[in-house]
C-alpha positions in Angstrom: -27.8 5.9 -15.3 -24.9 4.0 -15.5 -25.4 0.0 -14.5 -22.8 -1.2 -12.1 -21.4 -4.4 -13.0 -22.1 -6.8 -10.2 -19.2 -7.6 -8.1 -17.4 -10.8 -7.5 -18.8 -11.5 -4.2 -22.1 -11.9 -5.8 -21.1 -14.4 -8.1 -18.8 -16.5 -5.6 -20.0 -15.7 -2.4 -18.6 -13.4 0.1 -17.6 -16.5 2.4 -15.1 -17.3 -0.9 -13.9 -13.8 -0.8 -11.2 -13.8 1.5 -9.5 -11.2 -0.3 -12.5 -8.4 1.0 -11.2 -8.4 4.8 -9.4 -5.8 6.7 -5.3 -5.3 6.4 -2.8 -6.5 8.7 -0.7 -3.0 9.7 2.3 -4.8 10.3 3.3 -6.0 6.8 3.4 -3.6 3.4 0.2 -3.2 2.5 1.0 -3.4 -1.1 2.2 -6.6 -1.3 0.0 -7.7 0.9 -2.8 -6.7 -1.7 -0.6 -8.2 -4.1 -0.4 -11.3 -2.2 -4.0 -12.1 -1.6 -5.0 -11.2 -4.4 -2.2 -13.5 -6.1 -3.9 -16.2 -3.7 -7.4 -15.8 -5.3 -6.2 -15.8 -8.4 -4.2 -19.4 -7.5 -6.7 -21.6 -5.8 -9.2 -20.9 -8.3 -11.8 -18.6 -6.5 -11.3 -15.9 -8.9 -11.5 -17.4 -12.5 -9.9 -16.9 -15.4 -11.9 -12.9 -16.7 -13.6 -12.2 -13.9 -13.4 -9.2 -12.8 -11.7 -8.0 -9.6 -13.5 -5.8 -6.9 -13.6 -2.1 -8.0 -11.2 0.0 -6.8 -13.4 1.3 -4.1 -14.4 -1.9 -3.2 -11.4 -3.2 -2.0 -10.1 0.5 -0.4 -13.2 0.4 2.0 -13.1 -3.6 2.8 -9.1 -4.0 2.9 -9.0 0.0 4.6 -6.4 0.3 2.3 -5.7 4.0 0.3 -7.0 4.9 -3.5 -2.6 4.6 -4.6 -2.1 1.0 -2.4 -4.8 -0.3 -4.3 -3.4 0.8 -7.9 0.0 -0.1 -6.5 -1.4 -3.4 -6.8 -3.2 -3.5 -9.5 0.1 -3.1 -11.5 2.0 -5.8 -9.8 -0.6 -7.8 -10.4 -0.6 -6.6 -14.5 3.3 -6.8 -14.6 3.1 -10.2 -13.3 0.8 -11.2 -15.7 -1.6 -12.3 -13.5 -4.9 -9.4 -14.3 -5.3 -7.3 -17.8 -7.0 -4.0 -17.2 -9.4 -2.3 -19.4 -9.5 1.6 -20.3 -13.0 2.6 -18.1 -13.7 -1.5 -17.4 -11.5 -2.1 -14.7 -9.2 -5.0 -13.7 -9.7 -9.0 -14.7 -8.4 -11.9 -14.1 -6.0 -12.6 -16.6 -7.2 -15.5 -19.6 -3.7 -17.8 -18.4 -3.1 -16.7 -15.2 -1.6 -20.0 -14.4 1.4 -18.6 -16.6 3.2 -16.5 -14.4 6.8 -15.4 -14.7 9.1 -16.5 -12.0 9.2 -14.6 -8.7 10.4 -15.5 -5.1 8.4 -14.2 -2.3 10.6 -13.2 0.1 7.8 -14.4 3.1 8.5 -18.1 1.3 11.9 -18.2 2.3 10.9 -20.5 5.2 14.1 -22.0 6.3 18.1 -21.7 5.6 18.5 -24.1 2.7 15.6 -21.6 0.6 17.7 -18.5 1.4 21.0 -20.6 0.7 20.0 -21.5 -2.9 18.9 -17.6 -3.6 21.6 -17.0 -2.4 23.8 -18.9 -4.9 21.8 -17.7 -7.3 22.6 -13.9 -6.3 26.3 -15.1 -6.8 26.3 -16.2 -10.2 24.5 -13.1 -11.4 27.1 -10.5 -9.2 29.7 -11.7 -10.1 30.1 -10.9 -13.8 27.9 -7.9 -12.7 30.5 -6.6 -10.8 32.9 -7.6 -14.1 30.7 -5.9 -16.1 31.1 -2.3 -13.8 34.5 -2.5 -14.2 34.6 -3.1 -18.1 31.9 0.2 -18.9 32.7 2.2 -15.4 32.8 5.9 -15.8 32.6 8.8 -13.5 29.0 8.7 -13.0 28.7 5.0 -12.7 31.1 5.5 -9.9 29.6 7.9 -7.5 26.5 5.5 -6.4 29.4 2.9 -5.4 31.3 5.0 -3.7 28.6 6.6 -1.6 27.2 3.7 -1.0 30.4 2.1 0.7 30.1 5.8 2.5 27.0 5.0 4.0 27.9 1.1 5.1 30.9 2.7 7.1 28.7 5.3 8.5 25.8 2.5 9.4 28.5 0.4 11.2 30.2 3.6 13.3 26.6 3.8 14.2 26.1 0.3 15.1 23.7 -0.4 13.3 23.8 -3.6 10.9 23.4 -1.1 7.0 21.6 -4.1 5.5 19.6 -1.5 3.1 23.5 0.2 2.8 24.8 -3.0 2.0 22.0 -4.1 -0.6 22.2 -0.2 -2.4 26.2 -0.8 -2.9 25.6 -4.2 -4.5 22.4 -2.7 -6.1 24.7 0.6 -7.5 27.1 -2.3 -9.0 24.5 -3.9 -11.1 23.7 -0.3 -12.2 26.9 0.4 -13.4 27.3 -2.9 -15.6 25.5 -0.7 -18.1 22.6 -3.7 -19.0 19.5 -2.7 -16.3 18.5 -6.4 -16.4 21.3 -7.0 -13.6 19.5 -4.3 -11.5 16.2 -5.1 -12.3 16.9 -8.5 -11.1 18.8 -7.7 -8.0 16.2 -5.6 -6.8 13.6 -8.6 -7.2 16.0 -10.7 -5.4 15.9 -8.5 -2.6 16.9 -7.4 0.7 16.3 -10.5 1.8 19.1 -12.5 0.1 21.1 -10.2 2.8 20.6 -12.2 5.6 22.9 -9.8 8.1 20.6 -9.8 11.2 20.5 -13.6 11.5 24.4 -14.1 11.5 24.6 -11.1 13.8 22.4 -12.3 16.1 24.4 -15.8 15.9 28.1 -14.3 16.1 27.2 -12.9 19.9 29.2 -9.8 21.7 28.4 -6.3 20.1 32.2 -5.8 19.9 32.2 -9.3 17.6 29.5 -8.2 15.3 31.2 -5.1 14.8 34.3 -6.9 13.4 32.1 -9.0 11.7 30.7 -6.1 9.8 34.2 -4.5 9.0 35.4 -7.8 7.9 32.7 -7.4 5.2 33.5 -3.8 4.4 36.5 -4.3 3.9 35.6 -7.2 1.1 33.6 -4.0 -0.5 36.3 -2.1 -0.3 38.3 -4.2 -2.5 35.1 -4.7 -4.7 34.8 -1.0 -5.1 39.1 0.0 -5.7 38.9 -2.9 -8.8 35.8 -1.6 -10.5 37.3 2.1 -9.8 40.3 1.1 -11.4 38.6 -0.9 -14.4 39.8 -4.0 -14.0 37.6 -6.4 -14.8 39.0 -9.7 -13.7 39.8 -8.6 -10.4 36.1 -7.6 -10.2 34.5 -10.9 -10.6 37.2 -11.9 -8.3 36.7 -10.0 -5.3 32.3 -10.3 -5.7 33.3 -14.0 -6.3 35.2 -13.9 -2.5 32.6 -11.9 -1.2 30.0 -13.6 -1.8 31.3 -16.9 -1.4 32.6 -16.3 1.9 28.8 -14.8 2.8 27.4 -18.0 1.7 30.1 -20.0 4.1 29.3 -17.9 6.6 25.7 -18.4 6.3 26.1 -22.2 5.8 28.0 -22.2 9.3 25.2 -20.7 10.5 22.8 -23.0 9.5 24.8 -26.1 10.6 24.8 -24.7 14.2 20.9 -24.5 13.8 21.2 -27.9 12.5 23.3 -29.4 15.7 21.6 -26.8 18.3 18.4 -28.5 17.2 
């Protein structure tokens, strides 16, 4: 008979394991599992070397699938918070306090926080656009052009085109030929495109549409510079586009400040 390893609940007490409770359905389940276990580790309730509950225990307690649990453990391992041992399960890393840099979208609680991330994004994407122009090939250009057309279609449907916009910028990062640009942009995520907040502040649907059309013209200039292989122009067009985005969001921040 195989001896079942003692669970963390036995060693720490059920009252201390806040991670073993049902999840809210509104949030991405994998992210919720990651956030909950990471919080337990950061607060010291899961100590270095402690074994995480089994897959079955997590599935039952949180009401999630095996896939969600495995994706969460993989994400925690990538962040250096846990280690896994074949046949033994997942354990809190020996030095879980030394976690890599990360930005939690839900931690961006103020407009100032978002502005800081947008400035970081500007520094990354300006050079990514220049490299994309230097290294552009017909194959790399296709996803950029497709994303540009998808933005146009979303605008015509009266949508905010947030996902399409992000896909456009991600395609440019991928066209740089350096996978780190795309990985970092994916890491920063769609929350660095504060489209919804800006659109709401604009007012009428007509004004919102004009705003999006203006952004799309900026996208078009970026695309044309990359397509032509003009590195300096691509760098300039991307810098102009993201600088204007910063200015638009700073304007929103100032209006919120005066309104308060």
